[in-house]
C-alpha positions as CSV (number, residue, x, y, z in Angstrom):
1,M,112.4,91.7,96.1
2,V,109.0,91.6,97.8
3,D,107.7,94.5,99.9
4,T,107.2,93.8,103.5
5,L,104.4,95.3,105.6
6,G,105.9,98.1,107.8
7,Y,105.5,98.6,111.5
8,R,106.9,100.4,114.5
9,V,108.0,98.6,117.8
10,V,106.3,100.1,120.6
11,K,107.9,98.0,123.4
12,K,109.5,94.6,124.0
13,L,108.3,91.9,126.6
14,G,111.0,89.3,126.4
15,K,110.7,87.7,123.0
16,V,107.5,89.3,122.4
17,E,107.2,92.8,120.5
18,I,104.3,95.2,120.9
19,R,104.0,96.6,117.4
20,S,102.0,99.5,116.0
21,Y,100.8,98.7,112.4
22,P,99.3,101.3,110.0
23,R,95.9,100.8,108.3
24,M,96.2,98.1,105.6
25,V,94.1,96.8,102.8
26,I,93.9,92.9,102.3
27,A,92.6,90.6,99.8
28,K,91.1,87.8,101.8
29,V,89.5,84.3,101.2
30,D,87.6,82.6,103.9
31,G,87.1,78.8,104.3
32,Y,89.7,77.6,101.8
33,G,92.7,77.0,104.0
34,D,96.1,77.0,101.9
35,G,93.8,76.3,98.9
36,G,92.9,79.9,99.0
37,F,96.5,80.8,98.1
38,N,95.6,80.1,94.4
39,L,92.4,82.3,94.5
40,L,94.5,85.2,95.8
41,F,97.3,84.6,93.7
42,R,95.0,84.8,90.6
43,F,93.5,88.0,91.9
44,I,97.1,89.7,92.0
45,A,98.0,88.1,88.7
46,G,95.3,90.1,87.0
47,E,91.9,88.3,87.6
48,N,90.4,91.5,88.9
49,S,88.2,94.4,87.6
50,R,91.1,96.2,86.0
51,K,93.0,93.1,84.8
52,A,95.8,94.8,86.7
53,K,98.7,92.9,88.3
54,V,99.2,93.8,92.0
55,A,102.7,93.6,93.5
56,M,103.2,90.6,95.7
57,T,103.8,91.6,99.3
58,A,104.8,89.7,102.5
59,P,103.5,88.6,104.7
60,V,100.6,86.2,103.9
61,L,98.2,86.3,106.8
62,S,96.3,83.2,108.0
63,E,93.7,82.9,110.9
64,N,91.1,80.6,112.3
65,I,87.7,82.2,112.1
66,P,85.9,81.7,115.4
67,M,82.6,79.8,115.4
68,T,81.1,82.7,117.6
69,A,81.5,85.8,115.7
70,P,79.5,86.4,112.5
71,V,80.9,83.4,110.9
72,L,81.5,83.7,107.2
73,S,82.5,80.1,106.4
74,G,83.8,78.5,109.7
75,G,87.0,77.6,108.1
76,R,90.5,79.1,108.0
77,S,91.2,82.4,106.2
78,L,94.1,83.4,104.1
79,A,94.9,86.8,103.1
80,F,97.5,88.9,101.0
81,V,98.4,92.5,102.1
82,M,98.0,94.9,99.3
83,P,100.9,97.3,98.7
84,E,101.0,100.2,101.0
85,S,99.9,102.8,98.3
86,Y,96.6,101.0,97.9
87,T,93.3,102.2,99.7
88,I,90.0,100.5,99.8
89,E,89.0,102.7,96.8
90,T,92.0,102.1,94.6
91,T,92.3,98.5,95.0
92,P,91.1,96.5,91.8
93,M,87.9,94.5,92.6
94,P,88.2,90.7,92.5
95,V,86.4,89.0,89.6
96,D,86.0,86.0,91.7
97,E,83.5,86.7,94.6
98,R,85.2,84.4,97.1
99,V,88.0,87.0,97.2
100,K,87.0,90.0,99.4
101,I,88.7,93.3,99.9
102,V,88.9,94.4,103.4
103,E,90.4,97.4,105.1
104,I,91.8,97.0,108.6
105,P,92.3,99.9,110.7
106,A,95.7,100.8,112.4
107,R,96.1,98.7,115.5
108,N,98.6,97.5,118.1
109,L,99.7,93.7,117.9
110,A,101.8,91.5,120.0
111,A,104.1,89.5,117.9
112,L,106.3,86.6,118.5
113,R,108.7,85.6,115.7
114,F,109.9,82.1,115.0
115,S,111.8,80.3,112.2
116,G,111.4,77.1,110.4
117,R,108.4,75.4,108.6
118,W,105.0,76.4,109.9
119,N,103.0,73.7,111.5
120,K,100.2,73.7,114.1
121,G,102.3,72.2,116.8
122,V,105.0,74.9,116.4
123,F,102.4,77.6,116.2
124,D,100.6,76.3,119.3
125,A,103.7,76.3,121.3
126,R,104.7,79.9,120.2
127,L,101.1,81.1,120.9
128,K,101.4,79.6,124.4
129,E,104.8,81.4,124.9
130,M,103.4,84.6,123.7
131,L,100.2,84.5,125.8
132,G,102.3,83.6,128.9
133,E,104.6,86.7,128.3
134,L,101.6,89.0,127.8
135,Q,99.9,87.7,130.9
136,R,103.1,88.1,133.1
137,A,103.3,91.8,131.9
138,G,99.6,92.3,132.5
139,T,98.9,93.1,129.0
140,G,95.3,92.6,127.9
141,I,94.5,91.0,124.7
142,K,91.5,91.3,122.2
143,G,90.4,89.7,118.9
144,E,91.7,86.3,117.5
145,V,95.1,85.1,117.1
146,F,96.5,84.8,113.6
147,S,99.9,84.2,111.9
148,M,102.0,85.8,109.4
149,R,104.3,83.9,107.1
150,Y,106.9,85.8,104.9
151,N,108.8,83.3,102.7
152,A,107.9,81.4,99.5
153,S,107.8,77.7,99.8
154,F,111.0,77.1,98.0
155,T,113.0,79.1,100.7
156,P,115.1,76.7,102.8
157,W,113.1,75.7,105.9
158,F,115.7,77.2,108.3
159,L,115.4,80.7,106.7
160,H,111.4,80.8,107.1
161,R,110.1,83.7,109.0
162,N,106.9,83.1,110.8
163,E,105.1,85.2,113.4
164,V,102.2,84.7,115.7
165,F,99.9,87.6,116.6
166,I,97.1,88.9,118.6
167,E,95.7,92.4,119.0
168,V,96.4,94.3,122.2
169,P,94.9,97.6,123.5
170,P,96.8,100.8,122.8
């Protein structure tokens, strides 16, 4: 069984949930798209400073890095959430310099859950739906949109859990 990132639902806006997430530590790869999965998997499998295995958690985060912010690579980023007990100080350091360890502070996120295989068309439709709901409710947004995927590729497509997110003010 894979641990799942915890959160608290603050309120519901139709199908959209406003969630409070605690601080989290992630192992992140920028600019490699889904190819970054192998880099991250090797890191949690023991390719790190302690040669320690890190428990797999769900979800896997992915986002598009905007061309306006300090751009690390201009490509898609992929990240694994470290187990809740890890801090920035206790997480093993990656051997591969393409894997970065980052701490994300506690924050509120708007989330819209959907099932099935993830693809850009479905993601864009769910994003539009979520942003429409937030706009109708007068809820502001900040930051960049990202998605979380919860299931292994061998899970039947109709059981896949996916979510689209954007940060919202507290």
